[in-house]
C-alpha atoms as a printed R data frame, in Angstrom:
    type eleno elety resid chain resno       x      y      z
1   ATOM     1    CA   MET     A     1  -0.004  0.001 -0.004
2   ATOM     2    CA   SER     A     2   1.301  3.443 -0.820
3   ATOM     3    CA   VAL     A     3   1.242  6.461  1.417
4   ATOM     4    CA   GLN     A     4  -0.217  8.474 -1.469
5   ATOM     5    CA   ALA     A     5  -3.417  6.360 -1.367
6   ATOM     6    CA   ILE     A     6  -3.728  7.045  2.371
7   ATOM     7    CA   ILE     A     7  -3.204 10.765  1.759
8   ATOM     8    CA   GLU     A     8  -5.921 10.755 -0.925
9   ATOM     9    CA   LYS     A     9  -8.397  9.108  1.448
10  ATOM    10    CA   LEU     A    10  -7.544 11.610  4.167
11  ATOM    11    CA   GLU     A    11  -8.048 14.501  1.747
12  ATOM    12    CA   LYS     A    12 -11.493 13.181  0.793
13  ATOM    13    CA   ILE     A    13 -12.396 12.739  4.461
14  ATOM    14    CA   TYR     A    14 -11.132 16.262  5.136
15  ATOM    15    CA   GLN     A    15 -13.327 17.677  2.363
16  ATOM    16    CA   LEU     A    16 -16.354 15.904  3.776
17  ATOM    17    CA   HIS     A    17 -15.582 17.326  7.228
18  ATOM    18    CA   GLU     A    18 -15.327 20.812  5.718
19  ATOM    19    CA   SER     A    19 -18.727 20.256  4.175
20  ATOM    20    CA   LEU     A    20 -20.031 19.089  7.573
21  ATOM    21    CA   LEU     A    21 -18.781 22.309  9.146
22  ATOM    22    CA   LYS     A    22 -20.581 24.325  6.479
23  ATOM    23    CA   LEU     A    23 -23.772 22.324  7.097
24  ATOM    24    CA   SER     A    24 -23.381 22.865 10.828
25  ATOM    25    CA   LYS     A    25 -23.237 26.619 10.303
26  ATOM    26    CA   GLU     A    26 -26.345 26.415  8.095
27  ATOM    27    CA   LYS     A    27 -28.029 24.466 10.898
28  ATOM    28    CA   THR     A    28 -27.244 27.303 13.291
29  ATOM    29    CA   GLU     A    29 -28.997 29.781 11.004
30  ATOM    30    CA   GLN     A    30 -32.023 27.502 10.610
31  ATOM    31    CA   ILE     A    31 -32.267 27.140 14.380
32  ATOM    32    CA   LYS     A    32 -32.162 30.915 14.764
33  ATOM    33    CA   LEU     A    33 -34.843 31.344 12.075
34  ATOM    34    CA   ASN     A    34 -36.932 28.460 13.465
35  ATOM    35    CA   GLU     A    35 -37.062 26.799 10.027
36  ATOM    36    CA   ILE     A    36 -37.811 23.205 10.964
37  ATOM    37    CA   GLU     A    37 -38.239 21.788  7.436
38  ATOM    38    CA   SER     A    38 -34.912 23.085  6.130
39  ATOM    39    CA   PHE     A    39 -33.295 22.059  9.422
40  ATOM    40    CA   ASN     A    40 -34.513 18.475  8.857
41  ATOM    41    CA   GLN     A    41 -33.165 18.534  5.281
42  ATOM    42    CA   ILE     A    42 -29.777 19.610  6.607
43  ATOM    43    CA   LEU     A    43 -29.872 16.742  9.114
44  ATOM    44    CA   MET     A    44 -30.526 14.255  6.309
45  ATOM    45    CA   THR     A    45 -27.625 15.665  4.301
46  ATOM    46    CA   GLU     A    46 -25.444 15.473  7.386
47  ATOM    47    CA   ARG     A    47 -26.297 11.798  7.868
48  ATOM    48    CA   LYS     A    48 -25.255 11.065  4.276
49  ATOM    49    CA   HIS     A    49 -21.949 12.872  4.875
50  ATOM    50    CA   VAL     A    50 -21.338 10.892  8.066
51  ATOM    51    CA   GLN     A    51 -22.014  7.613  6.268
52  ATOM    52    CA   ALA     A    52 -19.593  8.550  3.503
53  ATOM    53    CA   ILE     A    53 -16.974  9.545  6.093
54  ATOM    54    CA   GLU     A    54 -17.393  6.231  7.906
55  ATOM    55    CA   GLN     A    55 -16.914  4.281  4.667
56  ATOM    56    CA   LEU     A    56 -13.844  6.279  3.675
57  ATOM    57    CA   GLU     A    57 -12.421  6.006  7.172
58  ATOM    58    CA   ALA     A    58 -12.806  2.233  7.126
59  ATOM    59    CA   LYS     A    59 -10.914  2.083  3.822
60  ATOM    60    CA   ARG     A    60  -8.263  4.421  5.179
61  ATOM    61    CA   VAL     A    61  -7.774  2.219  8.232
62  ATOM    62    CA   GLU     A    62  -7.417 -0.846  6.005
63  ATOM    63    CA   GLU     A    63  -4.852  0.897  3.847
64  ATOM    64    CA   THR     A    64  -2.938  2.163  6.881
65  ATOM    65    CA   GLN     A    65  -2.855 -1.312  8.396
66  ATOM    66    CA   ALA     A    66  -1.684 -2.771  5.082
67  ATOM    67    CA   TRP     A    67   1.101 -0.172  4.907
68  ATOM    68    CA   PHE     A    68   2.213 -1.010  8.446
69  ATOM    69    CA   GLN     A    69   2.180 -4.759  7.716
70  ATOM    70    CA   GLN     A    70   4.360 -4.141  4.657
71  ATOM    71    CA   ASN     A    71   6.758 -1.524  5.999
72  ATOM    72    CA   ALA     A    72   6.730 -1.637  9.806
73  ATOM    73    CA   PRO     A    73   5.106 -4.824 11.118
74  ATOM    74    CA   ASP     A    74   6.527 -4.365 14.636
75  ATOM    75    CA   VAL     A    75   4.686 -1.074 15.287
76  ATOM    76    CA   ARG     A    76   1.688 -1.637 17.570
77  ATOM    77    CA   GLU     A    77  -0.050  1.717 17.283
78  ATOM    78    CA   GLN     A    78  -1.034  1.989 13.642
79  ATOM    79    CA   THR     A    79  -2.201  5.590 13.499
80  ATOM    80    CA   ILE     A    80  -1.524  8.497 11.186
81  ATOM    81    CA   ASN     A    81   0.704 10.054 13.821
82  ATOM    82    CA   SER     A    82   2.875  6.928 14.031
83  ATOM    83    CA   LEU     A    83   2.841  6.711 10.216
84  ATOM    84    CA   ILE     A    84   4.270 10.231 10.076
85  ATOM    85    CA   GLY     A    85   7.003  9.116 12.456
86  ATOM    86    CA   GLN     A    86   7.846  6.140 10.237
87  ATOM    87    CA   LEU     A    87   8.102  8.094  6.978
88  ATOM    88    CA   GLU     A    88  11.424  9.209  5.608
89  ATOM    89    CA   ASP     A    89  10.236 10.733  2.344
90  ATOM    90    CA   SER     A    90   9.926 14.403  3.158
91  ATOM    91    CA   ASP     A    91   7.250 15.270  0.565
92  ATOM    92    CA   GLU     A    92   4.746 12.635  1.746
93  ATOM    93    CA   LYS     A    93   5.653 13.267  5.356
94  ATOM    94    CA   ASN     A    94   5.089 17.036  4.948
95  ATOM    95    CA   LYS     A    95   1.730 16.449  3.237
96  ATOM    96    CA   LEU     A    96   0.596 14.143  6.026
97  ATOM    97    CA   GLU     A    97   1.802 16.504  8.769
98  ATOM    98    CA   LYS     A    98  -0.005 19.459  7.177
99  ATOM    99    CA   LEU     A    99  -3.180 17.437  6.640
100 ATOM   100    CA   TYR     A   100  -3.020 16.097 10.199
101 ATOM   101    CA   GLY     A   101  -2.633 19.602 11.642
102 ATOM   102    CA   ASP     A   102  -5.439 20.961  9.459
103 ATOM   103    CA   PHE     A   103  -7.657 18.090 10.577
104 ATOM   104    CA   ILE     A   104  -7.136 18.919 14.238
105 ATOM   105    CA   ILE     A   105  -8.152 22.549 13.647
106 ATOM   106    CA   LEU     A   106 -11.141 21.582 11.499
107 ATOM   107    CA   LEU     A   107 -12.416 19.053 14.035
108 ATOM   108    CA   ALA     A   108 -12.087 21.600 16.855
109 ATOM   109    CA   ASP     A   109 -14.100 24.109 14.816
110 ATOM   110    CA   LEU     A   110 -16.726 21.495 14.020
111 ATOM   111    CA   LYS     A   111 -16.988 20.489 17.672
112 ATOM   112    CA   GLN     A   112 -17.392 24.114 18.743
113 ATOM   113    CA   GLN     A   113 -20.060 24.734 16.086
114 ATOM   114    CA   GLU     A   114 -22.008 21.632 17.110
115 ATOM   115    CA   LYS     A   115 -21.826 22.723 20.766
116 ATOM   116    CA   LEU     A   116 -23.300 26.076 19.741
117 ATOM   117    CA   ASN     A   117 -26.103 24.256 17.903
118 ATOM   118    CA   HIS     A   118 -26.727 22.072 20.947
119 ATOM   119    CA   ASP     A   119 -26.898 25.133 23.236
120 ATOM   120    CA   LEU     A   120 -29.255 26.957 20.856
121 ATOM   121    CA   THR     A   121 -31.519 23.928 20.655
122 ATOM   122    CA   GLN     A   122 -31.594 23.627 24.457
123 ATOM   123    CA   GLN     A   123 -32.485 27.323 24.780
124 ATOM   124    CA   SER     A   124 -35.255 26.914 22.207
125 ATOM   125    CA   LEU     A   125 -36.666 23.970 24.141
126 ATOM   126    CA   GLN     A   126 -36.520 25.934 27.397
127 ATOM   127    CA   PHE     A   127 -38.353 28.817 25.717
128 ATOM   128    CA   VAL     A   128 -41.062 26.495 24.412
129 ATOM   129    CA   GLN     A   129 -41.418 24.923 27.850
130 ATOM   130    CA   LEU     A   130 -41.716 28.336 29.495
131 ATOM   131    CA   SER     A   131 -44.276 29.439 26.909
132 ATOM   132    CA   LEU     A   132 -46.355 26.313 27.518
133 ATOM   133    CA   GLU     A   133 -46.240 26.848 31.268
134 ATOM   134    CA   MET     A   134 -47.452 30.415 30.834
135 ATOM   135    CA   ILE     A   135 -50.310 29.404 28.533
136 ATOM   136    CA   GLN     A   136 -51.567 26.408 30.490
137 ATOM   137    CA   PRO     A   137 -53.103 27.125 33.888
138 ATOM   138    CA   LYS     A   138 -51.609 25.333 36.805
139 ATOM   139    CA   TYR     A   139 -54.118 23.245 38.664
140 ATOM   140    CA   GLN     A   140 -54.010 23.435 42.381
141 ATOM   141    CA   SER     A   141 -55.143 20.709 44.682
142 ATOM   142    CA   ASP     A   142 -57.630 23.014 46.471
143 ATOM   143    CA   LEU     A   143 -59.951 23.785 43.562
144 ATOM   144    CA   ASN     A   144 -62.789 21.813 45.173
145 ATOM   145    CA   TYR     A   145 -64.713 23.037 48.175
146 ATOM   146    CA   LYS     A   146 -63.313 21.932 51.492
147 ATOM   147    CA   LYS     A   147 -64.780 22.184 54.948
148 ATOM   148    CA   PRO     A   148 -63.023 25.012 56.749
149 ATOM   149    CA   THR     A   149 -60.734 23.928 59.564
150 ATOM   150    CA   LYS     A   150 -60.177 25.530 62.948
151 ATOM   151    CA   SER     A   151 -56.945 27.125 61.826
152 ATOM   152    CA   GLN     A   152 -58.854 29.213 59.319
153 ATOM   153    CA   GLY     A   153 -60.408 31.376 62.035
154 ATOM   154    CA   GLN     A   154 -63.364 29.225 63.119
155 ATOM   155    CA   ARG     A   155 -63.793 28.384 66.744
156 ATOM   156    CA   GLY     A   156 -64.685 24.947 67.894
157 ATOM   157    CA   ASN     A   157 -68.030 23.971 69.448
158 ATOM   158    CA   THR     A   158 -67.323 25.824 72.679
159 ATOM   159    CA   SER     A   159 -69.800 28.263 74.096
160 ATOM   160    CA   ALA     A   160 -69.151 31.627 75.673
161 ATOM   161    CA   PHE     A   161 -70.890 30.408 78.843
162 ATOM   162    CA   ASP     A   162 -69.908 27.459 80.909
163 ATOM   163    CA   SER     A   163 -72.996 25.280 81.063
164 ATOM   164    CA   ARG     A   164 -71.779 23.098 83.983
165 ATOM   165    CA   ALA     A   165 -72.200 25.792 86.583
């Protein structure tokens, strides 16, 4: 397996993640505008992207494992980072290092954007819950008539005069 094939898979995965970030930003706008239908369409597109990423990632893992079996079978941790450490060719190594660094930044941005979407969604749900609580009357347990008790100002069955005298 060549390193170039691994780089190509990573570049495709990177492009899909860039597209996911763009979709995530569109989701933010749809949440702000309360556009549920377009929000759902974005979610469907996101799912397709995630499926494509998972397929490409599985192929990338296979290719990385094949490279390690061919070139460095004694290495236990078969990751991109350890692949970078194993490479001697400066051009492929530089491409992988740059792509790896760009990936870290992109994934951090995507994570931050998704956290913003999560927070906005939670706030929307809280607003809806508050609105429902304001619209619906709260039922109290004392809506039915109850016999007044002594503590409500009524005296007992005692008379002002002592009848035993």
